N, C-alpha and C positions, 0 to 999 in steps of 0.2 A: 756622469754618474757612475760609480761602481758600486756594486754590492758584492759583499764578502761574507762567505757563511763557513765557519768552523765546525768541526766535527771530529769525532776520536778520543774526546776526553773520556774519563772514569776512574774508577779507583783501582789501585794496583799496588801490591807490596812491594817493599823496598827491594830494590835489585832487579824488577820488572822493566818490561818495555811498553811503550805506547806509540801508536803513530797519530799523529794530527793531520788532518787535512784542512785546506782553506780553498773553497770554490769561488771562482770570481766570476761574475758577470758585468756587463755593461761595456765600459771601454776597452780597447784591446789590451789583453792581459800583457802580452810579450812586449809591450812598451813601456813598462814600469818595473823599476825595482820592487822587492816586496820584502817587508820585515814580519818577524816573529817577535812578539813582546809578552812579558807576564806580568802578573800582580797578585802578590800574596796578601793575605790579611793584614791589615795595617802597616802595608809599606806602598811605596811607589810604583808606578809601572816601570819596568826594566826591560830592556833590550835583550833578546836572546840573539839576534843574527839578522843580517839581512843578505838577500839573495840578488844580484843583479839581474837585469831584464834578460839577458841572452846566456846566463850561465846554465852550462847544461849538465855539469857534473855536480854531485852534492857536495857540498862543505860542510866539515864540522865545528862545533862551537861547544861552550860550556864544557872545555876541558877535554874535548873529545867525545862527550858521551851523547851528545846531540848532532844530528845531521840535517841539514836543510837543503830540499830539492825543489824543481819546478818541473811541470809539464807544460809547456807552452801550449802545444796542440789542444789540450783539453782544459786550458785556463785554471789549472789547479797547482797548489803548492804543498809540501809536505814539511812536517817537522818529525823526525824519526828520533824518539828518546829511548836510550838504554840506560841501564844500571841507573834507574830512577832512585832518588832520595828523598826523605821527608822534606827537605827544605825545597824540592823542586813542587810541592805542593803549591797551586796557584791557578788562578784563571788565565788561559792562554788567548791572546788576541794575533790576529793577523792585521796587516796595515799596509795600505798603498796611498802614499800622499797623505791626504786629510781624512782617508776613509778607513773606517775600522768596522772589523765584524763584531759579533754580540759576544764573542768569547765562549770557549769552551774549560769546563772544570777539570782540572786534573789533581787527584788526591793521592798521596802515595803514605800508605800505612807501614809502621815499623814492625 
């Protein structure tokens, strides 16, 4: 069993930044790759990026605007989002295997 809790969402103006966190408990976090997904209103859930189980450096995705990192010592992963655009508005979820968090809302205003 794995429990995932996202946090850090909110309302931000276009061009701004947010950092989302995903805190994991249960099975050993460091044994699993972890993914970030998002789902905008009326759209299917889409993959933002996946970080391998032992990756120690952040890697960028979404055209270099987002960076995913993880801290295995503290069972937490991060999604740093920069230069946010209105089309980034969505509920953001973290995922390990078949386990999902409850999601955190990100709203970007113009």
